[in-house]
C-alpha positions in Angstrom: -4.8 -75.3 79.3 -1.7 -76.1 81.1 0.2 -74.6 83.9 3.8 -74.3 85.4 4.6 -73.5 88.7 7.9 -72.8 90.0 8.6 -72.0 94.0 11.7 -70.2 94.8 13.1 -70.1 98.5 16.0 -68.0 99.8 15.4 -65.2 97.4 18.0 -62.5 98.4 16.3 -59.3 97.0 13.0 -59.5 96.1 12.5 -56.3 94.5 15.3 -56.5 92.2 14.1 -60.1 91.2 10.8 -58.8 90.4 12.4 -55.9 88.4 14.7 -58.4 86.4 11.8 -60.6 85.7 9.5 -57.8 84.6 11.9 -56.8 82.2 13.5 -59.6 81.1 11.4 -62.9 81.7 8.2 -61.6 80.7 8.8 -60.6 77.5 10.4 -64.3 76.8 7.4 -65.7 78.3 5.0 -63.8 75.9 7.0 -65.3 72.9 6.3 -69.0 73.8 3.6 -70.3 71.6 0.4 -70.7 73.0 1.0 -68.1 76.1 -2.0 -67.2 77.8 -0.7 -65.4 81.2 2.5 -65.5 83.7 2.3 -64.4 87.3 5.4 -63.4 89.7 4.3 -63.6 93.2 6.1 -62.4 96.2 5.0 -64.4 99.3 7.1 -62.8 101.7 10.2 -64.1 103.7 12.4 -64.9 100.8 9.9 -66.8 99.0 8.8 -66.1 95.3 6.1 -68.3 93.1 5.8 -68.0 89.4 2.9 -69.4 87.5 2.8 -69.6 83.7 -0.2 -70.6 81.7 -0.3 -72.0 78.1 -2.7 -73.3 75.7 -0.8 -76.6 75.4 1.7 -79.0 77.4 4.3 -78.0 74.9 4.2 -74.3 76.0 4.2 -75.1 79.6 7.3 -77.3 79.3 9.2 -74.7 77.3 8.2 -72.1 80.0 10.3 -74.6 82.3 13.4 -74.8 80.4 13.5 -70.8 79.4 13.0 -70.0 83.1 16.0 -72.4 84.2 18.1 -70.7 81.5 16.9 -67.2 82.4 17.5 -67.7 86.2 21.1 -69.3 85.4 21.9 -66.4 83.2 20.4 -63.4 85.0 19.1 -64.4 88.7 21.6 -66.9 90.2 23.0 -64.5 93.1 19.1 -63.6 93.6 17.5 -67.0 93.6 20.5 -69.3 95.0 18.4 -72.3 95.6 16.9 -74.6 92.8 13.1 -74.0 92.5 10.4 -76.6 93.4 9.0 -76.9 89.7 5.3 -78.5 89.3 3.3 -78.7 85.6 0.4 -79.9 84.4 -3.0 -79.8 82.9 -5.6 -77.1 84.5 -8.7 -79.2 85.1 -10.5 -76.1 86.8 -10.4 -72.2 86.5 -12.6 -69.2 87.1 
């Protein structure tokens, strides 16, 4: 399995960002080949983190591309700063 993690700082409205992610982005993630799970986490203080899990590297990479497009087209005013993006193979899980 592979994971892609994106950390967004400076979120201006976490409730609205969560609504838009739930309604618009989650369905996009479910369409990516090898989709396993997606989580959108509000850590407080204007920080939100997304985690996408896929069966293969290609799915994780596609999620990063789709996330960038979705943020640009739908969340730019709510997520004004570029995210910190990390991706890699899941080497332990529970």
